[in-house]
C-alpha positions, -999 to 999 in steps of 0.1 A, spaced: -437 844 -506 -414 817 -518 -387 827 -543 -370 806 -569 -334 806 -577 -325 794 -612 -289 785 -620 -281 780 -657 -247 768 -670 -228 744 -693 -208 715 -681 -171 717 -691 -161 692 -717 -149 659 -701 -162 669 -667 -197 653 -669 -191 625 -643 -172 648 -619 -200 674 -622 -228 649 -614 -209 636 -584 -203 672 -572 -240 679 -578 -252 650 -556 -225 652 -529 -219 690 -525 -240 713 -545 -275 701 -536 -267 696 -499 -248 730 -498 -278 748 -513 -301 731 -487 -278 743 -459 -281 778 -472 -319 776 -471 -324 769 -508 -342 736 -514 -332 722 -548 -364 711 -565 -356 707 -602 -327 699 -626 -332 701 -663 -307 689 -689 -308 704 -724 -298 677 -749 -301 698 -781 -299 735 -790 -279 765 -779 -296 772 -746 -276 765 -714 -270 728 -709 -283 727 -673 -311 746 -655 -310 739 -617 -338 753 -596 -341 758 -559 -367 774 -536 -362 797 -507 -389 806 -482 -387 843 -489 -365 870 -505 -346 877 -473 -335 841 -470 -324 840 -506 -306 873 -503 -288 862 -472 -277 829 -489 -265 846 -521 -244 871 -502 -228 846 -479 -192 833 -479 -206 798 -481 -224 806 -514 -192 822 -528 -172 790 -519 -199 767 -533 -202 787 -565 -164 787 -568 -164 749 -566 -192 747 -591 -170 767 -616 -145 739 -614 -170 718 -634 -191 743 -654 -189 775 -674 -212 803 -683 -229 804 -649 -260 826 -648 -283 833 -618 -319 842 -621 -343 850 -592 -380 847 -599 -412 846 -579 -427 812 -574 -454 803 -599 -473 772 -608 -460 776 -644 -427 765 -658 -402 793 -656 -392 806 -690 -358 822 -689 -344 841 -717 
C-alpha cells in the first residue's frame, strides 16, 4: 500500500527565490533518491495555515520509514531548514481524496 508523506512549512522572509531553487535542484531530487516521489506542491496565499504543503509518495510504509530514518533525510531536512521554518511532517495512507491536514 502506498504511503504519502506531507511536509508543511513556511518560507523564511526574503528566502523565496533561494527556496524555490533549492526545491527544484535539491529537495525534489533528494526525496526521489530516498524512494519518495514528489507529486504535489501547494502554496497558501492567504490565511494562517502553513505556506507550503509538499507531498510525496512512497511505495510502502517500510520504504518511507527507511527514508525518514536515514542520514540522507537528516541532511536534506537540515538544508531545508536553511530556507523554511515550522517544518511539520505528516504520514497518511494514500487516498483518492485531497488530504486534509489539521
